[in-house]
Each structure stands twice: as structure tokens, then as C-alpha cells.
C-alpha angles and dihedrals in degrees: 000000000000118000133216123194113206114206101212102140097193122145096211135050101245140095137069097277093066090043090055093047091051090049091053093043093053090060100033098062092076089054095054100262125129120196121208127187124225105205143164116277112274095032113152125194116229099164134067145283094044113224133196110269133203118191138208130183088220100049114122128181104188140354138164089223116084089195091057091048091052095047092047092051093049092050094044097046102082094049093043093051090050091048093052092048096046095039094056094229115180096197134025115204117192120199129205130330098319090064100040098098094036091053092049092050093045092053089060091060090067094253116135102256134185128189119199113200109210100169142072096227124188095221096068095166094076091056094047089054091050091049090052089061103103092200091061125072109215121203122200128189105229141352088261089054089056091048091051090060096037089239120147115216113244121183112248094012110045116020135175113225108251115247093354087123108351115208091233088064091062093043093059116099115261116251117251110260115239126200119244120236110291094030094278118143111212127206123190128197122191123203147078114307097241131137099241091061086066098222085162089076089065089053092049092048092051092046090055093059121102112272095247092053095042091055089059094051127092121181124187129184117208113203146088125273108229115230092234112123092235092059095045092047095051102037123064113138093185089059093049105054122018097184119088091001123181130140105302095350127102 
């Protein structure tokens, strides 16, 4: 049995990254692969299938603070390196910003290492440097994602995830928007209610519309609000948009 350690670092069982890992794990078991999660201490699984979990008090999945990401990685590194060595992991797979530095450092130990970039970060230089590391396989989501970072795909070193966002999807004509009953146009966003996803930009865009159009618009975000202080501090829909206020609707 070959083993993969996924550096996720989240404290709660939500989000698309964990959903994707579970999807891969459910098919990989028959091929001799075992997938293990590296999470923040106190993590509890509430979804299936249940996977083996290793915890660290210093694990961190995401943060809007680069300083916090750096400090977390430095503190987590000794324990993570020991875990990988003692756990006989064949592959280490880092996910998102919290695992960027850890993945780069792990690749220099000779361990097969993958880094999946899930974000459109502003500081693109760090990711270009990581992608230039020939010991680290970098995975990007779409061709546009690669263009955002100025990273050229290169087989075996920088890959675009197949069918994550196929180009033909974006080439298809957009459907004609239809008004809902009562003349209300409804928008729906799906994702965790965290600051780094920048849901506030949707609020600002709606607020900039003419009054007559804004009164016909209803936007709803479907997703959980993580209990992490950073998420709670940043995200408060009720504070953003007083009109038409309900829980998660503005």
C-alpha cells in the first residue's frame, strides 16, 4: 500500500479541497493508494468516507496574513518532517497557501512532493518561484489560472488539472438570463464564508448599481462560516448590507 499525506491544515470538515480528496480516495483504495489528512489539532470529521487523520497544533490551511502563514510553517516544519519520515509516506501533497512553504521545503528532502495551487493570490512571484523548483510538481486549476501567475505549463513539472475547468466550458454560449417571478433577479454564490474568498467584492458591485436595478436584485451565498477568529472577524453579512437582510441574503 502506497501512502499520500495531504497537507490541508484546516480545523473544520468543510470546503471543496476535502471533498476532492475524498473523491480521489474513494477510487484510489482499489489501486493500492491510501490517503491521509494532515489537519489542525482538534479537527473532527463529519463527512464520509472517513480518512486517517494526523494533527498538528501549527497546521494552517489559509490566511490573509502572510506573516501568519510564515510563522505557522516554521513552527509546523519539524513535526511534519518527522511525521513524514516515521509514517513512511510515499508522496506529500500540499494544498493552498498554508502548505506552499512546507511543500517547497519537503521537496528538497527528496520526498515526492506535489503542490496544488487553489487561489488567485496577489503576490504572484512566490508562486512562480515555487513552480521553478524542479523537485516540486505544481498543479494549477485552469489555463487562466496559469496565466494569472505567469507560469507556463510544463509536463511533469507544472500541470493543469484535467477537466477542472475545461476550456470548452468557457467557450460555450452563456444561457439567456430569465427574471424570477416578481421581477427579481437572483444571484447565488457557493463557498465557505471566509475573507480570502472576497465575497465583499460582490457586495460592493451590487451596491454600485443604480437604485432601481439594485432593488430588483437578490444575492445569496450558500456556505458555512468557519469558526476560526479570522473568518468571524472579517465576515458579517448583516454589517455589510442593511437592505433586504436575512441570514446570508442581502
